[in-house]
C-alpha positions as CSV (number, residue, x, y, z in Angstrom):
1,M,-2.8,22.9,4.7
2,R,-1.3,22.1,8.1
3,F,0.9,19.2,9.1
4,D,-0.2,18.6,12.7
5,P,-1.4,15.1,13.4
6,G,-5.1,16.1,14.0
7,Y,-5.4,17.8,10.7
8,L,-3.7,15.0,8.8
9,F,-5.9,12.4,10.5
10,G,-9.0,14.4,9.5
11,M,-7.7,14.4,5.9
12,A,-7.2,10.6,6.1
13,L,-10.9,10.3,7.1
14,Q,-11.9,12.7,4.3
15,T,-10.1,10.5,1.8
16,V,-12.9,7.9,2.0
17,P,-15.8,10.2,0.8
18,E,-13.8,12.8,-1.1
19,P,-10.6,11.1,-2.4
20,R,-10.1,13.3,-5.4
21,R,-10.5,16.5,-3.4
22,V,-7.8,15.3,-0.9
23,A,-5.6,14.3,-3.9
24,R,-5.8,17.8,-5.3
25,D,-5.0,19.4,-1.9
26,L,-1.9,17.1,-1.6
27,F,-0.8,17.6,-5.2
28,D,-1.0,21.4,-4.8
29,L,1.6,21.3,-2.0
30,D,4.2,20.7,-4.7
31,L,6.7,19.2,-2.3
32,P,10.3,18.5,-3.4
33,R,10.8,15.1,-4.8
34,E,13.6,14.3,-2.3
35,T,11.1,15.1,0.6
36,L,8.5,12.7,-1.0
37,W,11.0,9.9,-1.3
38,T,12.0,10.4,2.3
39,A,8.4,10.3,3.4
40,L,7.9,7.1,1.5
41,A,10.9,5.5,3.1
42,L,9.6,6.6,6.5
43,V,6.1,5.1,6.1
44,V,7.7,1.9,4.8
45,V,9.9,1.7,8.0
46,L,6.8,2.3,10.1
47,N,4.9,-0.4,8.4
48,A,7.9,-2.8,8.8
49,G,8.0,-1.8,12.5
50,L,4.4,-2.9,12.8
51,G,5.3,-6.1,11.1
52,V,8.0,-6.7,13.7
53,I,5.5,-6.1,16.5
54,A,3.0,-8.5,14.8
55,G,5.7,-11.1,14.5
56,M,6.5,-10.8,18.2
57,I,2.8,-11.3,19.1
58,Y,2.1,-14.0,16.5
59,P,5.4,-15.7,15.6
60,L,5.6,-17.3,12.2
61,D,7.3,-20.7,11.6
62,P,10.0,-20.2,8.9
63,A,9.7,-23.9,8.1
64,Q,6.1,-23.4,6.9
65,M,6.2,-19.7,5.7
66,G,9.7,-19.6,4.2
67,S,12.5,-17.5,5.4
68,V,11.3,-14.4,3.5
69,L,7.7,-14.4,4.7
70,A,8.7,-15.1,8.2
71,S,11.1,-12.1,8.4
72,P,9.4,-8.7,8.9
73,V,12.7,-7.0,7.8
74,L,12.8,-8.8,4.5
75,L,9.1,-8.2,4.0
76,G,9.8,-4.5,4.6
77,V,12.5,-4.5,1.9
78,I,10.2,-6.2,-0.5
79,E,7.4,-3.7,0.3
80,A,9.9,-0.8,-0.2
81,V,10.8,-2.1,-3.7
82,F,7.1,-2.6,-4.5
83,M,6.2,0.9,-3.4
84,F,9.1,2.4,-5.3
85,G,8.0,0.5,-8.4
86,L,4.4,1.4,-7.9
87,A,5.1,5.1,-7.9
88,W,7.1,4.8,-11.2
89,A,4.3,2.5,-12.6
90,I,1.6,5.1,-11.8
91,F,3.7,7.7,-13.5
92,L,4.9,5.8,-16.6
93,I,1.8,3.7,-17.3
94,G,-0.4,6.7,-16.9
95,R,1.7,8.7,-19.3
96,M,1.5,5.7,-21.8
97,F,-2.3,6.1,-21.8
98,G,-2.2,9.8,-22.4
99,G,-2.1,11.0,-18.8
100,Q,-0.5,14.3,-17.8
101,G,0.6,13.4,-14.2
102,R,4.0,14.2,-12.7
103,L,6.2,11.7,-10.9
104,S,6.0,13.8,-7.7
105,D,2.2,13.4,-7.8
106,A,2.6,9.6,-8.2
107,I,4.9,9.5,-5.2
108,V,2.3,11.5,-3.2
109,T,-0.3,8.9,-4.2
110,V,1.8,6.0,-2.9
111,V,2.9,7.9,0.3
112,W,-0.6,8.9,1.3
113,M,-2.0,5.4,0.5
114,E,0.8,3.8,2.6
115,C,0.1,6.2,5.5
116,I,-3.6,5.2,5.5
117,F,-2.5,1.5,5.3
118,V,-0.2,1.9,8.3
119,L,-3.1,3.3,10.3
120,L,-5.4,0.5,9.3
121,Q,-2.7,-2.1,10.0
122,A,-2.1,-0.7,13.5
123,L,-5.9,-0.8,14.1
124,T,-6.0,-4.4,12.8
125,L,-3.2,-5.5,15.1
126,I,-4.9,-4.0,18.1
127,L,-8.3,-5.6,17.2
128,T,-6.7,-9.0,16.8
129,L,-6.0,-9.0,20.6
130,F,-9.6,-8.2,21.5
131,A,-11.9,-8.7,18.5
132,P,-10.5,-11.0,15.8
133,G,-13.8,-10.8,13.8
134,L,-13.5,-7.0,13.6
135,A,-9.8,-7.4,12.7
136,A,-10.7,-9.6,9.7
137,I,-13.3,-7.0,8.6
138,T,-10.7,-4.3,8.9
139,M,-8.2,-6.3,6.8
140,I,-10.8,-6.6,4.0
141,A,-11.6,-2.9,4.3
142,S,-7.9,-2.1,3.9
143,V,-7.8,-3.9,0.6
144,V,-10.9,-2.1,-0.6
145,L,-9.6,1.2,0.5
146,F,-6.2,0.5,-1.2
147,F,-7.9,0.2,-4.6
148,W,-10.3,3.1,-3.8
149,V,-7.5,5.5,-3.0
150,L,-5.2,4.3,-5.8
151,S,-7.9,4.5,-8.5
152,H,-9.1,8.0,-7.5
153,F,-5.7,9.5,-6.9
154,T,-4.3,8.1,-10.2
155,T,-7.4,9.5,-12.0
156,E,-6.8,12.9,-10.5
157,C,-3.0,12.7,-11.0
158,H,-3.3,12.1,-14.7
159,G,-6.5,14.1,-15.4
160,F,-8.4,11.0,-16.6
161,K,-12.2,11.1,-16.7
162,S,-13.2,7.6,-15.8
163,T,-12.2,6.3,-12.4
164,G,-13.8,2.9,-13.3
165,L,-11.6,2.4,-16.3
166,V,-8.5,3.4,-14.2
167,F,-9.6,0.8,-11.6
168,V,-9.9,-1.9,-14.3
169,A,-6.4,-1.0,-15.7
170,I,-4.9,-1.1,-12.2
171,L,-6.5,-4.5,-11.5
172,G,-5.1,-5.9,-14.7
173,F,-1.6,-4.7,-13.9
174,M,-1.9,-5.9,-10.3
175,I,-2.7,-9.4,-11.6
176,V,0.4,-9.4,-13.7
177,A,2.5,-8.0,-10.8
178,V,1.2,-10.8,-8.5
179,F,2.3,-13.5,-11.0
180,A,5.7,-11.8,-11.3
181,L,6.1,-11.5,-7.5
182,S,5.1,-15.1,-7.1
183,F,7.8,-16.1,-9.5
184,I,10.4,-14.0,-7.7
185,L,9.4,-15.5,-4.3
186,V,9.8,-19.0,-5.7
187,I,13.3,-18.1,-6.9
188,L,14.0,-16.8,-3.3
189,G,12.9,-20.2,-2.0
190,V,9.5,-19.4,-0.7
191,E,7.1,-22.3,-1.2
192,P,3.5,-22.9,-0.2
193,A,3.2,-24.8,3.1
194,P,2.5,-28.5,2.5
195,M,-1.1,-29.5,3.2
196,T,-1.6,-32.3,5.6
197,L,-4.8,-34.3,5.4
198,P,-6.5,-35.4,8.7
199,N,-6.2,-39.1,9.6
């Protein structure tokens, strides 16, 4: 496996039709855990940078969105915590259900998923300037691809047989995580924007 941009971009495209094959290739690299944590921090910083650029193009009103959601930096910190927790969750929860995955493979899963997400986010940001309709479709595709990659990589990581069951388990844990995150955001002072009815 090579690490030049062209080859990595090709692997990113191959992740859609053959996610488990790409997962095996990445897991077989057996990279040091410190390298993987550094890579995760790097892609989170890149994603936060895109958030800053998006905030410059489409400024958010802190009075409506809350100080946390209106700050790309704070959102980047929240995302970093989420990705760190996700890597541990893939490892620990998979082991609870009889999986044989390693923590390093769980980190690889999150790093690769975040890399693809950064590419799609950049594409979405560009499309918002010229084709908002395509940007909306790209955003939806990003969510679908998130669960596609996460389900297949987790299945390969732990040696599970059914990707469908892994997806259902991930969806269940995500729902719980969303409720927990919502509770945390309320504690931080983030409230839904008030709805105003037309006169």
